[in-house]
N, C-alpha and C positions, 0 to 999 in steps of 0.2 A: 612158589610158585611154579604152574602149569608149564611143560618144554612148547616149545614153539613147534608146531606143525610145519607142516610144506605141505600144497593143492591136494586135496586127495586126487586121487588114480580115475576117471570114472570110465565106463566103459565108451565105447563110437558109438554110434547107434549104425546101425546095419544099410550096408547100400540099398537103396532098388530097386539095384538087378541079383542080390541072390536070392529074391523069393521065386517063387515057380509061379509062374503068369496063370492066374485061373479066367474062367469065361467072366466073371463077374466082372474083373480090372481087367480083360479085354473090351468088354461091351461100354463099362464107362469110359475107356477113353472114347472108344469109338461114337459114343455121344454124343461128347464134346465136341469134335471133331466136326461131326457130323453138323450141328447144331451152331457152331460156329462160321459154316460154309453155307449155312442157309440162312443165317443175318446178311453174311457176303451176298446172298442172290435177292436178297430181298431188298436190299440198299440198290442197288443196279437197278429190281424192278421199279424202283420205287420214282428214278432217274428217268428212265424208257417213259414211265407212265406221264410224268410231268414236265419231258419234252414232247410230249404227244398232243398235251393238252394246250401248249403253248404254241402248238402250229406246226404246218410239216416239215418245213423249213428245219428247223427246232429236231423235231422229230430223227430227222435225214442227217443232221449234221451228230446228233448224237451218237445212233446207229450206223455209223461208217466207221469200220474200225480202216 
């Protein structure tokens, strides 16, 4: 019979911060951040446009901070 072996010890994956940050990585992160910001800006613009289309009172209520 074969001997029973314990679990195989495998190395852990290296953490993200041990890598040297390269321009492509930073540009990818910046692209994701600006894309998310554009998404929220677009949604806010749609709300303001919908309020403007429904009349001056609704527009004033939506744009007042």
